[in-house]
C-alpha positions in Angstrom: 85.6 38.3 97.7 88.6 40.7 97.9 91.1 40.1 100.8 92.7 43.5 100.3 93.2 45.4 103.5 91.5 48.8 103.7 94.5 50.9 104.7 92.2 53.9 105.4 90.8 51.9 108.4 94.1 50.1 109.4 96.7 52.9 109.3 95.1 55.6 111.6 94.9 53.2 114.7 98.3 51.9 113.9 99.8 55.4 113.9 97.8 56.2 117.1 99.1 53.1 118.8 102.7 54.0 117.9 102.2 57.5 119.2 100.8 56.0 122.4 103.9 53.9 122.9 106.1 57.0 122.5 103.9 58.9 125.0 104.0 56.1 127.5 107.8 56.0 127.2 108.0 59.8 127.8 105.4 59.7 130.6 107.2 57.0 132.6 110.8 58.0 131.7 111.3 60.1 134.9 109.0 58.0 137.1 110.3 57.3 140.6 108.7 53.8 140.3 111.1 51.4 138.5 108.2 49.2 137.6 106.8 51.9 135.3 110.0 52.2 133.2 109.2 49.1 131.2 105.5 49.8 130.6 106.2 51.0 127.0 107.8 47.6 126.1 104.7 45.8 127.5 102.5 48.1 125.4 104.6 47.1 122.3 103.9 43.4 123.2 100.1 44.1 123.6 100.2 46.0 120.3 101.6 42.9 118.5 99.0 40.7 120.2 96.3 43.2 119.1 97.5 43.2 115.5 97.4 39.4 115.5 93.8 39.5 117.0 92.8 42.0 114.4 94.1 39.7 111.6 92.4 36.7 113.1 89.0 38.5 113.2 89.5 39.8 109.7 90.0 36.3 108.3 87.2 34.6 110.2 83.9 34.8 108.2 81.5 37.3 109.8 78.8 34.6 109.6 80.6 32.7 112.3 80.3 35.6 114.7 76.7 35.9 113.7 76.1 32.3 114.8 78.1 32.7 118.0 76.8 36.1 118.9 74.7 35.1 121.9 77.4 32.6 123.0 79.9 35.4 123.2 77.4 37.3 125.3 76.8 34.4 127.6 80.5 33.8 128.1 81.2 37.5 129.0 78.3 37.5 131.5 79.8 34.4 133.2 83.2 36.1 133.3 81.8 39.3 134.8 79.8 37.3 137.3 82.9 35.2 138.2 84.9 38.3 138.7 82.4 39.5 141.4 82.4 36.1 143.1 86.2 35.7 143.2 86.9 39.2 144.3 84.6 39.0 147.3 84.3 42.2 149.4 87.4 43.7 147.7 85.9 44.8 144.4 88.2 44.0 141.4 88.0 44.9 137.7 90.7 42.5 136.6 91.5 38.8 136.6 95.2 38.4 137.7 97.1 36.0 135.6 100.6 36.0 137.0 102.3 39.2 135.7 99.4 40.0 133.4 95.8 41.1 134.1 92.7 40.7 132.1 89.7 43.2 132.2 86.5 41.5 131.1 84.6 44.8 130.9 86.6 45.7 127.8 85.6 42.6 125.9 82.0 42.9 127.2 81.7 46.0 125.0 82.5 43.8 122.0 80.2 41.0 123.0 77.3 43.4 123.7 77.8 45.1 120.4 77.6 41.8 118.5 74.6 40.5 120.5 72.7 43.7 120.1 73.4 43.6 116.3 72.2 40.0 116.1 69.0 40.8 118.0 68.1 43.9 115.8 69.1 42.4 112.5 66.3 39.8 112.8 63.6 42.0 114.3 60.9 44.0 112.5 61.3 47.4 114.2 57.9 49.0 114.9 58.6 52.6 116.0 55.1 52.9 117.5 56.0 50.3 120.1 58.8 50.2 122.6 59.0 46.5 123.4 62.1 45.9 121.2 63.8 48.9 122.8 63.3 47.4 126.3 64.8 44.2 125.1 67.8 46.3 123.9 68.0 47.8 127.4 68.0 44.4 129.0 70.9 43.2 126.7 72.8 46.3 127.6 71.7 46.6 131.2 72.8 43.2 132.6 76.5 43.6 131.8 76.4 47.3 132.6 75.0 46.5 136.0 77.7 43.9 136.6 80.4 46.4 135.6 78.9 49.1 137.8 79.1 47.1 141.0 82.9 46.4 140.4 82.7 49.5 140.8 83.5 51.0 137.4 81.0 53.8 136.6 83.0 55.0 133.5 82.9 51.6 131.7 79.2 51.1 132.6 78.4 54.4 130.9 80.0 53.1 127.7 77.3 50.5 127.3 74.6 53.2 127.3 76.6 55.2 124.7 76.5 52.0 122.6 72.8 51.7 123.2 71.9 55.2 122.1 74.3 55.0 119.2 72.7 51.9 117.8 69.2 53.2 118.7 69.8 56.3 116.5 71.1 54.0 113.8 67.8 52.0 113.7 66.1 55.1 112.4 63.8 55.7 115.4 62.3 59.2 115.3 64.2 61.8 117.3 61.3 62.7 119.5 61.0 59.0 120.7 64.7 58.9 121.3 64.4 62.0 123.5 61.7 60.2 125.4 64.2 57.4 126.1 66.6 59.8 127.8 64.1 61.8 129.7 64.6 59.7 132.9 68.2 60.7 133.0 67.2 64.4 132.5 64.6 64.0 135.3 67.3 62.8 137.7 69.4 66.0 136.9 66.4 68.3 137.0 65.3 66.8 140.4 68.1 68.7 142.1 65.7 71.6 142.6 61.9 71.5 142.6 61.6 74.5 140.2 63.8 72.9 137.5 62.0 69.6 138.0 58.6 71.3 137.5 59.8 73.0 134.3 61.1 69.6 133.1 57.7 67.9 133.6 56.0 70.7 131.6 58.4 70.1 128.7 57.9 66.3 129.1 54.1 66.7 128.7 54.7 68.7 125.5 57.1 66.0 124.2 54.5 63.2 125.0 51.9 65.1 123.1 54.2 65.7 120.1 55.2 62.0 120.0 51.5 61.0 119.8 51.8 58.3 122.3 48.9 56.2 123.5 47.4 57.0 126.9 49.1 53.9 128.4 52.5 54.8 126.9 52.2 58.5 127.9 51.3 57.5 131.5 54.2 55.0 131.6 56.8 57.7 130.7 55.3 60.1 133.1 55.5 57.6 136.0 58.9 56.5 134.9 60.3 60.0 135.0 58.6 60.7 138.3 60.2 57.6 139.8 63.7 58.4 138.5 63.5 61.9 139.9 62.4 60.7 143.3 65.2 58.2 143.6 67.9 60.8 142.8 68.8 61.4 146.5 69.0 57.6 147.1 71.3 57.1 144.1 73.5 60.0 145.2 73.9 58.4 148.6 74.8 55.1 147.0 77.7 56.6 145.1 81.2 56.0 146.4 82.8 59.1 148.0 85.3 59.4 145.2 82.5 59.3 142.6 80.6 62.1 144.3 83.8 64.1 144.5 84.5 63.7 140.8 81.1 65.2 140.0 81.6 68.1 142.5 85.1 68.7 141.2 83.9 68.7 137.6 81.7 71.6 138.4 84.3 73.4 140.4 87.9 72.0 140.5 89.0 74.8 142.9 87.0 73.3 145.8 89.8 70.8 146.4 92.8 72.0 144.5 95.3 69.7 146.3 93.0 66.7 146.5 90.3 65.6 144.0 90.6 68.7 141.8 94.4 68.2 141.5 94.2 66.1 138.4 92.1 68.4 136.4 94.1 71.5 137.4 97.4 69.9 136.6 96.0 68.6 133.3 94.9 72.1 132.2 98.3 73.5 133.2 100.1 70.8 131.1 97.9 71.4 128.0 98.3 75.2 128.3 102.1 74.9 128.8 102.4 73.1 125.5 101.4 76.1 123.5 101.4 75.8 119.7 104.4 73.5 119.2 105.0 72.0 122.6 107.9 72.0 125.0 109.6 69.0 123.2 109.9 65.3 123.7 110.8 64.5 127.3 110.9 68.2 128.1 107.4 68.9 129.5 107.8 70.2 133.1 104.4 68.7 134.3 105.2 65.3 132.7 108.9 65.4 133.7 108.3 66.2 137.3 105.3 63.8 137.6 103.0 66.6 138.6 100.3 65.1 136.4 98.8 61.9 137.9 98.0 58.9 135.7 99.9 60.6 132.8 100.5 57.3 131.0 96.8 56.2 131.2 93.9 58.5 131.8 95.7 61.8 131.2 98.0 60.8 128.3 96.4 63.5 126.1 97.7 66.1 128.5 101.2 64.6 128.2 100.9 64.7 124.4 99.7 68.4 124.4 102.5 69.5 126.8 105.3 67.9 124.8 103.9 68.4 121.2 101.5 71.3 121.7 98.4 72.2 119.7 99.9 70.7 116.6 100.4 67.3 118.2 96.8 67.4 119.6 95.4 68.3 116.2 97.2 65.4 114.5 95.8 62.9 117.0 92.3 64.4 116.8 92.6 64.4 113.0 93.5 60.7 113.0 90.6 59.9 115.2 88.3 62.0 113.0 89.4 60.1 109.9 88.8 56.8 111.7 85.3 58.0 112.8 84.5 58.9 109.2 85.7 55.5 107.8 83.9 53.5 110.5 80.5 55.1 110.1 80.9 55.1 106.3 81.5 51.3 106.6 78.4 51.0 108.7 76.3 53.1 106.3 77.1 51.2 103.1 76.9 47.7 104.6 73.9 46.0 103.1 73.7 43.4 105.8 71.9 44.8 108.8 74.0 42.6 111.2 77.2 44.0 109.9 75.9 47.6 109.9 74.8 47.4 113.5 78.1 45.9 114.7 80.1 48.7 112.9 77.8 51.4 114.4 78.0 49.9 117.9 81.7 49.7 117.9 82.1 53.2 116.5 79.7 54.6 119.1 82.0 53.1 121.8 85.1 54.6 120.2 83.6 58.1 119.7 82.2 58.2 123.3 85.6 57.2 124.9 87.6 59.6 122.7 85.3 62.6 123.4 84.9 61.7 127.1 88.7 61.2 127.7 89.9 64.3 125.8 87.0 66.4 127.3 88.1 65.1 130.8 91.7 66.4 130.3 90.3 69.8 129.5 87.9 70.0 132.3 84.9 69.8 130.0 83.9 66.3 131.3 84.0 64.7 134.7 86.9 62.3 135.5 85.7 58.8 134.7 88.9 56.7 134.4 88.2 55.8 130.8 91.4 55.4 128.7 92.0 57.2 125.5 91.7 54.5 122.7 95.0 53.2 121.2 97.1 55.7 123.2 96.6 55.0 126.9 98.5 52.2 128.5 96.5 49.1 129.0 96.5 45.7 127.4 92.8 44.8 127.6 91.7 48.2 126.2 94.2 48.0 123.3 93.1 44.4 122.4 89.4 45.4 122.4 90.0 48.3 120.1 92.1 46.3 117.7 89.5 43.6 117.7 87.0 46.4 116.7 89.3 47.4 113.8 89.4 43.8 112.7 85.6 43.8 112.5 85.4 47.1 110.7 87.9 45.9 108.1 86.0 42.6 107.6 82.7 44.5 107.3 84.2 46.9 104.8 85.4 44.0 102.8 82.0 42.2 102.8 79.8 45.3 102.6 78.0 43.9 99.5 76.8 40.8 101.3 73.1 40.5 102.4 
């Protein structure tokens, strides 16, 4: 068994992490808060810990993770539950450990990806039945629900991106995958009775095309009816800032000095960068702190303002290469457990990259999800470097059955 690193997987995230440290330094250089001036040095520390974690995972046999897969899942559920208990009425997303904090939801993504891979690898997948899909939803849904009540809507959505990424990877026919997402479409269509009626006509056509049994067809019809009817209830359950994020996504101009401020300033920063950017530490939006959360959620905006379209293309290109290497690893892995892990982790990475960059351009709603490897945050950086460790180990052992 070769122990040679695959540099094609290792180098892109390393370069992205180093770019992230430079951007964190520039984004906090002119900050009025003295506590932010040292964030780049803390990110360097987290990068070193992340590299150590990556190496540790790389050298631990993958069979060990296979044996411990459901133990990982159980531990993370305990941590998420404990976080809710200890935080009480003041919802928290982190465990505070002195000067450091630990966010269980980041590592829940890893534990769920491993548990889901372990479940699917040892199941005969009958595409005519949906029972195994509902077990997948349970595995995903429990941690997603615990994260949602923190409340952390953005991170909870990541679990469902993982679910659909792995579901597609199983080879399930597209029409049946579409059936699985119809409840979400029903909720959106239920905003107006006319759009909801058109949706149900299309749903009936999809049910007929999918050749479901009468029981299955009736189940999906009732399921979509129920999801559409609870749309007003779910909307009222959303926190005020979550409602405003959706409204502002549709029209940032409704509250240009409030909830829409971030998106408007982000677009200004990206546009101001032009082709080559304004230069390191010279971006006006970044320098004058007009852009909120410029070292975390909106770090891509800080990148674009200082290094322009060229800088953005370089970062997107590095991500694109990593996507290619990750899914190539998942595709050629002969062991189903390995393949599903790689696919699940890559689904999380792709979803967060597309959502974060889309958010900075106003193409996606603001969710608070960090940009992998670039945004400031120890837990996020450790999770993604752990994912790289798994990808490299799977790439090394791809011939194993």
